[in-house]
KEMARLO-762232 format. One record per atom (N, C-alpha, C): residue number from 1; residue in one letter; atom name; z, x, y. Coordinates in pm, whole numbers. Atoms other than C-alpha are relative to their C-alpha. Example, Ala and Ser with C-alpha at 12.3 -4.5 7.8 and 13.67 -1.06 7.14 Angstrom:
! residues 2
+-----+----+----+--------+--------+--------+
|   i | aa | at |     c3 |     c1 |     c2 |
+-----+----+----+--------+--------+--------+
|   1 |  a |  N |      0 |     89 |   -119 |
|   1 |  a | CA |    780 |   1230 |   -450 |
|   1 |  a |  C |      0 |     90 |    120 |
|   2 |  s |  N |     -6 |    -82 |   -119 |
|   2 |  s | CA |    714 |   1367 |   -106 |
|   2 |  s |  C |     73 |    -77 |    109 |
+-----+----+----+--------+--------+--------+
***
This chain:
! residues 82
+-----+----+----+--------+--------+--------+
|   i | aa | at |     c3 |     c1 |     c2 |
+-----+----+----+--------+--------+--------+
|   1 |  m |  N |     51 |    136 |    -12 |
|   1 |  m | CA |   -235 |    392 |  -1121 |
|   1 |  m |  C |   -141 |      4 |     59 |
|   2 |  i |  N |    138 |     13 |    -46 |
|   2 |  i | CA |   -596 |    295 |  -1067 |
|   2 |  i |  C |    -16 |   -139 |     61 |
|   3 |  k |  N |     24 |    130 |    -64 |
|   3 |  k | CA |   -694 |     20 |   -822 |
|   3 |  k |  C |   -137 |    -50 |    -43 |
|   4 |  l |  N |    122 |     63 |     49 |
|   4 |  l | CA |   -954 |   -218 |   -961 |
|   4 |  l |  C |    -34 |   -119 |     88 |
|   5 |  f |  N |     51 |    115 |    -76 |
|   5 |  f | CA |  -1162 |   -454 |   -745 |
|   5 |  f |  C |    -61 |    -98 |    -98 |
|   6 |  v |  N |     60 |    107 |     81 |
|   6 |  v | CA |  -1247 |   -786 |   -909 |
|   6 |  v |  C |    -48 |   -107 |     97 |
|   7 |  g |  N |     55 |    100 |    -90 |
|   7 |  g | CA |  -1480 |  -1021 |   -725 |
|   7 |  g |  C |    -89 |    -97 |    -75 |
|   8 |  g |  N |     93 |     98 |     55 |
|   8 |  g | CA |  -1692 |  -1326 |   -788 |
|   8 |  g |  C |     61 |   -104 |    -91 |
|   9 |  f |  N |    -61 |     98 |     90 |
|   9 |  f | CA |  -1439 |  -1526 |   -986 |
|   9 |  f |  C |     13 |   -136 |     68 |
|  10 |  p |  N |    -15 |    134 |    -59 |
|  10 |  p | CA |  -1390 |  -1903 |   -937 |
|  10 |  p |  C |    118 |     -3 |     98 |
|  11 |  l |  N |   -101 |      2 |   -105 |
|  11 |  l | CA |  -1186 |  -1981 |   -626 |
|  11 |  l |  C |    130 |    -68 |    -43 |
|  12 |  d |  N |   -121 |     70 |     44 |
|  12 |  d | CA |   -938 |  -2196 |   -819 |
|  12 |  d |  C |     75 |     74 |   -112 |
|  13 |  i |  N |    -68 |    -76 |    105 |
|  13 |  i | CA |   -837 |  -1925 |  -1068 |
|  13 |  i |  C |    140 |     41 |     47 |
|  14 |  t |  N |   -136 |    -42 |    -35 |
|  14 |  t | CA |   -467 |  -1837 |  -1078 |
|  14 |  t |  C |     18 |    149 |    -29 |
|  15 |  e |  N |    -31 |   -140 |     27 |
|  15 |  e | CA |   -313 |  -1492 |  -1077 |
|  15 |  e |  C |     17 |     22 |   -150 |
|  16 |  l |  N |    -25 |    -13 |    143 |
|  16 |  l | CA |   -199 |  -1549 |  -1435 |
|  16 |  l |  C |   -129 |     -1 |    -81 |
|  17 |  e |  N |    127 |      8 |     73 |
|  17 |  e | CA |   -547 |  -1649 |  -1555 |
|  17 |  e |  C |    -81 |    128 |     17 |
|  18 |  l |  N |     76 |   -123 |    -26 |
|  18 |  l | CA |   -705 |  -1344 |  -1392 |
|  18 |  l |  C |     64 |    119 |    -73 |
|  19 |  v |  N |    -69 |   -108 |     73 |
|  19 |  v | CA |   -441 |  -1109 |  -1535 |
|  19 |  v |  C |    -28 |    -11 |   -149 |
|  20 |  q |  N |     25 |     19 |    143 |
|  20 |  q | CA |   -487 |  -1260 |  -1882 |
|  20 |  q |  C |   -142 |     43 |    -37 |
|  21 |  l |  N |    138 |    -38 |     26 |
|  21 |  l | CA |   -863 |  -1204 |  -1858 |
|  21 |  l |  C |    -14 |    153 |     -5 |
|  22 |  v |  N |     13 |   -146 |     -9 |
|  22 |  v | CA |   -835 |   -837 |  -1756 |
|  22 |  v |  C |     91 |     69 |   -102 |
|  23 |  a |  N |    -98 |    -62 |     89 |
|  23 |  a | CA |   -531 |   -765 |  -1976 |
|  23 |  a |  C |    -51 |     13 |   -144 |
|  24 |  m |  N |     59 |    -18 |    132 |
|  24 |  m | CA |   -747 |   -803 |  -2287 |
|  24 |  m |  C |    -63 |    139 |    -13 |
|  25 |  h |  N |     71 |   -128 |     -2 |
|  25 |  h | CA |   -904 |   -471 |  -2184 |
|  25 |  h |  C |     78 |    113 |     65 |
|  26 |  a |  N |    -73 |   -102 |    -75 |
|  26 |  a | CA |   -651 |   -289 |  -1963 |
|  26 |  a |  C |    144 |    -45 |     23 |
|  27 |  d |  N |   -141 |     26 |    -29 |
|  27 |  d | CA |   -279 |   -262 |  -1885 |
|  27 |  d |  C |     15 |    -28 |    149 |
|  28 |  v |  N |     -9 |     42 |   -140 |
|  28 |  v | CA |   -244 |   -461 |  -1561 |
|  28 |  v |  C |    145 |     12 |     47 |
|  29 |  r |  N |   -135 |    -18 |    -55 |
|  29 |  r | CA |     56 |   -361 |  -1347 |
|  29 |  r |  C |     29 |    -97 |    114 |
|  30 |  t |  N |    -18 |     94 |   -112 |
|  30 |  t | CA |      8 |   -567 |  -1029 |
|  30 |  t |  C |   -133 |    -68 |     30 |
|  31 |  i |  N |    121 |     72 |    -43 |
|  31 |  i | CA |   -237 |   -820 |   -887 |
|  31 |  i |  C |     23 |    -55 |    139 |
|  32 |  k |  N |     -3 |     60 |   -134 |
|  32 |  k | CA |   -319 |   -935 |   -536 |
|  32 |  k |  C |   -132 |    -72 |     21 |
|  33 |  i |  N |    118 |     80 |    -32 |
|  33 |  i | CA |   -567 |  -1220 |   -494 |
|  33 |  i |  C |     -3 |    -15 |    152 |
|  34 |  v |  N |     13 |      4 |   -146 |
|  34 |  v | CA |   -696 |  -1207 |   -136 |
|  34 |  v |  C |    -27 |   -144 |     43 |
|  35 |  r |  N |     11 |    138 |    -50 |
|  35 |  r | CA |   -653 |  -1536 |     52 |
|  35 |  r |  C |    -13 |      1 |    152 |
|  36 |  d |  N |     10 |     19 |   -144 |
|  36 |  d | CA |   -736 |  -1659 |    401 |
|  36 |  d |  C |    141 |    -15 |     57 |
|  37 |  k |  N |   -135 |      1 |    -56 |
|  37 |  k | CA |   -431 |  -1607 |    623 |
|  37 |  k |  C |     43 |   -138 |     50 |
|  38 |  k |  N |    -35 |    131 |    -55 |
|  38 |  k | CA |   -446 |  -1952 |    783 |
|  38 |  k |  C |     -1 |   -110 |   -106 |
|  39 |  t |  N |     15 |    112 |     95 |
|  39 |  t | CA |   -568 |  -2179 |    503 |
|  39 |  t |  C |     59 |     29 |   -137 |
|  40 |  k |  N |    -49 |    -44 |    131 |
|  40 |  k | CA |   -435 |  -1978 |    204 |
|  40 |  k |  C |   -101 |    -24 |   -112 |
|  41 |  i |  N |    104 |     20 |     99 |
|  41 |  i | CA |   -766 |  -2048 |     29 |
|  41 |  i |  C |    -50 |    136 |    -48 |
|  42 |  c |  N |     46 |   -124 |     62 |
|  42 |  c | CA |   -881 |  -1778 |   -211 |
|  42 |  c |  C |   -136 |     39 |     56 |
|  43 |  k |  N |    128 |    -51 |    -49 |
|  43 |  k | CA |  -1164 |  -1558 |    -80 |
|  43 |  k |  C |    -92 |     44 |   -113 |
|  44 |  g |  N |     87 |    -31 |    113 |
|  44 |  g | CA |  -1296 |  -1491 |   -431 |
|  44 |  g |  C |      4 |    144 |    -47 |
|  45 |  y |  N |    -14 |   -136 |     52 |
|  45 |  y | CA |  -1177 |  -1135 |   -483 |
|  45 |  y |  C |    147 |     38 |     -4 |
|  46 |  a |  N |   -138 |    -44 |     21 |
|  46 |  a | CA |   -865 |   -950 |   -588 |
|  46 |  a |  C |      2 |    149 |    -28 |
|  47 |  f |  N |    -23 |   -139 |     36 |
|  47 |  f | CA |   -721 |   -606 |   -640 |
|  47 |  f |  C |    110 |      4 |   -105 |
|  48 |  l |  N |    -97 |    -16 |    107 |
|  48 |  l | CA |   -540 |   -514 |   -959 |
|  48 |  l |  C |     33 |    147 |    -15 |
|  49 |  e |  N |    -37 |   -137 |     32 |
|  49 |  e | CA |   -346 |   -199 |  -1033 |
|  49 |  e |  C |      4 |     10 |   -152 |
|  50 |  i |  N |     13 |    -22 |    142 |
|  50 |  i | CA |   -430 |    -71 |  -1379 |
|  50 |  i |  C |     74 |    130 |    -34 |
|  51 |  a |  N |    -83 |   -115 |     37 |
|  51 |  a | CA |   -208 |    178 |  -1565 |
|  51 |  a |  C |    -77 |    131 |     -3 |
|  52 |  d |  N |     75 |   -126 |      9 |
|  52 |  d | CA |   -484 |    433 |  -1628 |
|  52 |  d |  C |   -149 |    -24 |     18 |
|  53 |  r |  N |    144 |      8 |    -27 |
|  53 |  r | CA |   -848 |    508 |  -1555 |
|  53 |  r |  C |    -78 |    -50 |   -123 |
|  54 |  a |  N |     71 |     42 |    122 |
|  54 |  a | CA |   -957 |    459 |  -1919 |
|  54 |  a |  C |      5 |   -152 |    -15 |
|  55 |  g |  N |    -13 |    146 |      7 |
|  55 |  g | CA |   -824 |    102 |  -1913 |
|  55 |  g |  C |    -88 |    -70 |    103 |
|  56 |  a |  N |     83 |     58 |   -106 |
|  56 |  a | CA |   -996 |     29 |  -1583 |
|  56 |  a |  C |   -147 |      7 |    -39 |
|  57 |  e |  N |    139 |    -15 |     41 |
|  57 |  e | CA |  -1325 |    164 |  -1716 |
|  57 |  e |  C |    -35 |    -93 |   -116 |
|  58 |  q |  N |     22 |     93 |    111 |
|  58 |  q | CA |  -1288 |    -43 |  -2033 |
|  58 |  q |  C |    -15 |   -143 |     51 |
|  59 |  a |  N |     10 |    133 |    -58 |
|  59 |  a | CA |  -1229 |   -359 |  -1828 |
|  59 |  a |  C |   -135 |    -19 |     70 |
|  60 |  i |  N |    130 |      7 |    -68 |
|  60 |  i | CA |  -1538 |   -283 |  -1618 |
|  60 |  i |  C |   -112 |    -15 |   -103 |
|  61 |  a |  N |    104 |      5 |    102 |
|  61 |  a | CA |  -1751 |   -222 |  -1928 |
|  61 |  a |  C |     -5 |   -137 |    -67 |
|  62 |  a |  N |     -5 |    128 |     70 |
|  62 |  a | CA |  -1636 |   -549 |  -2085 |
|  62 |  a |  C |    -30 |   -119 |     89 |
|  63 |  l |  N |      5 |    120 |    -85 |
|  63 |  l | CA |  -1632 |   -782 |  -1783 |
|  63 |  l |  C |   -100 |      3 |    115 |
|  64 |  n |  N |     91 |     -5 |   -115 |
|  64 |  n | CA |  -1864 |   -656 |  -1508 |
|  64 |  n |  C |   -131 |    -73 |    -31 |
|  65 |  r |  N |    123 |     79 |      9 |
|  65 |  r | CA |  -2159 |   -893 |  -1455 |
|  65 |  r |  C |      3 |   -108 |   -107 |
|  66 |  t |  N |    -10 |    114 |     91 |
|  66 |  t | CA |  -2028 |  -1146 |  -1707 |
|  66 |  t |  C |     21 |   -125 |     85 |
|  67 |  t |  N |    -11 |    126 |    -73 |
|  67 |  t | CA |  -2017 |  -1513 |  -1608 |
|  67 |  t |  C |    130 |    -70 |    -37 |
|  68 |  l |  N |   -123 |     76 |     19 |
|  68 |  l | CA |  -1694 |  -1708 |  -1562 |
|  68 |  l |  C |    -12 |   -127 |     84 |
|  69 |  a |  N |     13 |    130 |    -68 |
|  69 |  a | CA |  -1723 |  -2080 |  -1477 |
|  69 |  a |  C |   -119 |     -1 |     96 |
|  70 |  g |  N |    123 |      2 |    -79 |
|  70 |  g | CA |  -2077 |  -2027 |  -1348 |
|  70 |  g |  C |     -9 |    105 |    110 |
|  71 |  r |  N |      1 |   -105 |   -102 |
|  71 |  r | CA |  -1989 |  -1729 |  -1129 |
|  71 |  r |  C |     -3 |    136 |    -66 |
|  72 |  k |  N |     16 |   -134 |     58 |
|  72 |  k | CA |  -2080 |  -1366 |  -1194 |
|  72 |  k |  C |    110 |     93 |     52 |
|  73 |  l |  N |   -108 |    -92 |    -35 |
|  73 |  l | CA |  -1786 |  -1124 |  -1201 |
|  73 |  l |  C |    -55 |    137 |     40 |
|  74 |  r |  N |     31 |   -137 |    -41 |
|  74 |  r | CA |  -1804 |   -787 |  -1025 |
|  74 |  r |  C |    130 |     80 |     -5 |
|  75 |  l |  N |   -118 |    -87 |     10 |
|  75 |  l | CA |  -1557 |   -513 |  -1114 |
|  75 |  l |  C |    -39 |    141 |     36 |
|  76 |  s |  N |     23 |   -140 |    -32 |
|  76 |  s | CA |  -1530 |   -163 |   -976 |
|  76 |  s |  C |    132 |     67 |     32 |
|  77 |  i |  N |   -118 |    -78 |    -34 |
|  77 |  i | CA |  -1276 |    112 |   -933 |
|  77 |  i |  C |     -4 |     31 |    149 |
|  78 |  v |  N |    -11 |    -31 |   -142 |
|  78 |  v | CA |  -1156 |    156 |   -577 |
|  78 |  v |  C |     43 |    145 |     10 |
|  79 |  e |  N |    -32 |   -142 |    -16 |
|  79 |  e | CA |  -1170 |    526 |   -500 |
|  79 |  e |  C |     78 |     17 |    128 |
|  80 |  e |  N |    -86 |    -17 |   -117 |
|  80 |  e | CA |   -881 |    599 |   -268 |
|  80 |  e |  C |     -6 |    144 |     49 |
|  81 |  e |  N |      2 |   -135 |    -59 |
|  81 |  e | CA |   -890 |    892 |    -29 |
|  81 |  e |  C |    140 |     59 |     -5 |
|  82 |  e |  N |   -131 |    -70 |      9 |
|  82 |  e | CA |   -614 |   1149 |    -72 |
|  82 |  e |  C |     60 |     18 |    136 |
+-----+----+----+--------+--------+--------+
***
């Protein structure tokens, strides 16, 4: 599994909408939209687990720096330490 950072999306996007967007390019296994602990308001970024590195790289190539509802998406692979 590869962890993919996705930031810059509209704050009102749902988990399903974000998965549908990325799933056009990669096999999404899990998603976690980061929210404020007290208010539960989205902070504008999420982490997705992608089945393989090739899918994650394809999603980055297709979506990084594109605009969604007036906001610029940022995608990157999270390199985890062993």
